[in-house]
C-alpha positions in Angstrom: 116.8 114.4 108.0 116.8 118.0 109.2 113.5 118.6 108.4 110.3 115.9 108.6 108.5 115.3 105.1 105.3 117.4 104.9 102.1 115.4 106.5 98.8 115.4 107.6 97.9 115.0 111.6 94.8 114.1 113.2 94.4 113.8 116.6 91.7 111.7 118.1 92.0 113.2 121.4 94.1 115.9 123.5 97.8 114.5 124.5 97.5 111.3 122.6 99.5 108.2 123.9 99.4 106.4 120.8 100.9 107.4 117.4 100.1 105.7 114.1 102.2 106.8 111.4 100.5 105.6 108.0 102.5 105.5 104.4 100.3 106.2 101.4 100.8 104.3 97.7 102.8 105.2 94.7 101.2 108.8 93.4 99.1 109.3 96.1 99.9 111.7 99.2 99.1 111.3 103.2 95.6 112.6 102.4 94.7 109.1 100.7 94.0 107.4 103.8 92.9 110.6 105.9 89.4 109.0 106.0 90.2 105.8 107.4 90.6 107.7 111.0 86.7 107.8 111.0 86.2 104.3 109.4 88.1 102.4 112.1 86.6 101.5 115.2 88.9 102.1 117.8 86.8 102.6 120.7 88.2 101.9 124.0 91.7 102.8 123.2 93.4 106.3 124.5 94.0 109.1 122.2 95.6 108.3 119.0 97.8 110.6 116.9 97.3 109.6 113.4 100.4 111.2 110.9 99.7 111.1 107.2 103.3 111.7 105.5 103.6 112.9 101.7 106.7 111.4 100.0 109.0 113.5 98.0 108.2 113.8 94.5 110.6 111.9 91.9 110.7 110.4 88.4 109.1 107.4 88.4 110.5 105.2 85.5 107.5 102.5 85.4 105.5 105.5 84.2 108.1 106.9 81.7 109.7 109.2 84.2 106.8 111.1 85.4 107.3 113.1 88.3 104.9 112.0 91.1 105.0 111.2 94.9 106.8 107.9 95.6 108.9 106.4 98.6 111.3 104.7 95.9 111.5 104.7 92.2 109.9 101.7 90.5 111.6 100.6 87.2 109.5 97.8 85.8 106.2 95.8 86.2 108.0 92.9 88.0 108.5 95.2 91.2 111.8 93.3 92.6 114.3 93.0 89.6 116.4 95.7 89.8 115.0 97.4 92.7 115.7 101.2 93.9 117.8 100.1 97.0 118.9 104.0 97.9 115.6 105.6 97.3 114.5 102.6 99.7 117.1 103.5 102.3 116.5 107.3 101.9 112.7 106.8 102.8 113.4 104.5 105.5 115.5 107.3 107.1 112.3 109.9 106.4 110.0 107.1 108.4 112.9 107.0 111.5 112.8 110.8 111.7 108.6 110.9 112.4 109.3 107.3 114.7 112.1 109.5 116.5 109.8 112.9 116.6 106.8 110.7 117.9 109.3 109.6 121.0 110.6 113.2 121.7 106.7 114.0 122.4 106.4 111.3 124.7 104.9 108.4 122.7 107.3 105.6 123.7 108.2 103.0 120.2 105.8 100.6 122.1 102.9 102.7 121.1 104.0 103.5 117.7 102.2 101.7 114.9 103.4 102.2 111.4 100.9 101.4 108.5 101.1 101.5 105.0 99.3 100.7 101.6 101.6 99.1 98.3 104.5 101.3 98.2 103.9 102.5 101.6 103.3 98.8 102.9 106.8 98.0 101.5 108.2 100.9 103.5 106.6 100.1 106.6 108.2 96.7 106.0 111.7 98.2 104.9 111.7 100.6 108.3 109.8 98.3 111.0 111.7 95.4 110.6 114.9 97.2 110.8 113.6 99.6 113.6 115.9 98.8 116.8 113.2 99.0 119.2 110.1 96.7 119.2 107.3 98.8 117.5 103.5 98.4 118.5 102.9 97.0 115.4 103.3 97.0 111.7 100.1 97.2 109.5 100.9 95.9 106.0 98.0 96.3 103.3 98.5 95.0 99.4 102.4 95.5 99.6 105.7 93.4 99.8 108.9 92.8 101.3 111.2 95.0 99.5 115.3 93.9 99.2 113.6 90.5 100.6 117.6 89.0 100.6 118.7 91.5 102.8 116.1 91.7 105.5 117.3 88.2 107.3 120.6 89.7 108.3 119.4 93.5 108.7 116.5 92.8 110.8 116.7 93.8 113.9 116.5 91.9 117.0 113.2 92.7 118.3 111.7 92.5 115.0 110.5 89.1 115.7 108.1 89.9 118.8 106.4 93.0 116.5 102.9 92.0 115.6 102.1 92.1 111.9 99.0 92.6 110.0 99.2 91.8 106.4 96.4 91.7 104.1 96.1 91.6 100.3 93.5 91.3 97.4 93.5 87.9 95.6 92.6 89.9 92.5 95.1 92.7 93.0 96.4 93.6 89.5 99.2 95.8 90.8 101.2 93.8 93.4 100.1 89.9 92.3 98.8 88.1 95.0 101.4 85.2 94.7 104.0 88.0 95.4 102.1 89.0 98.6 102.1 85.2 99.8 106.3 84.8 99.0 106.3 88.3 101.6 104.6 86.3 104.1 106.0 83.1 103.8 109.8 84.9 104.1 108.5 86.7 107.5 107.4 83.7 108.7 110.0 81.6 107.9 112.1 84.1 109.8 109.8 83.7 112.9 107.8 87.0 112.7 104.5 87.5 114.4 102.6 87.5 111.3 98.7 87.7 111.2 97.4 87.2 107.5 94.0 88.0 105.6 93.2 87.8 101.9 90.1 89.3 100.4 88.3 88.8 97.2 89.6 92.1 96.0 91.8 94.2 93.4 94.6 96.6 94.7 92.1 98.4 97.5 90.7 98.2 100.7 87.6 96.6 101.5 85.1 96.8 104.6 86.0 93.5 105.8 89.7 94.5 106.0 89.0 97.9 107.7 87.0 95.8 110.2 89.6 93.5 110.6 92.4 96.5 110.9 90.1 97.9 113.8 90.2 94.4 115.9 94.0 93.5 115.4 94.6 97.5 116.3 92.7 97.5 119.5 94.2 93.7 120.4 98.3 95.4 120.0 97.1 98.5 121.6 94.7 97.6 124.5 
């Protein structure tokens, strides 16, 4: 990709040493998670560059073909039947472009976190576990593993060493809780380093989850 997607950037200090690339959910945009920067307690860590890309606008089948920001098409409510593999792989390249840009700025892959909510979570897993270098971590919120049948053979050799934070609401009405459990179990069966959290919430983010994210980020970036 010659040009990066439009995005919002927030630096917590001059010359950040860490980059967090945060991917939004279906129909939202990068601004959706900008408030998380001030909600996370990351005291004691070096300066962080938060990057919030805006996905391209595409017609989304499950929403009657309505054009909205999406990382890939959703053809039905069941999420995994007839997945939009082309869309997933195209967006994977978009995410890789942001990783490459941060590396060019002097932030090594080992200091880059991929994070995402819902569709953004799926993209975090799609790109993060196929990236050829060990990333600092994958922050996976209220999502699932896309192209799950292909991941075991497509994952990179270092993916098993990349820390993964997974969180999901037990009352999620968009991505069913059992789908998230199946995704977790697949990653664990592959040997991935998964830290699992579940909350009494729907398809959203709660305060307790934000506190757990803060602790995890300090652990993997400290």
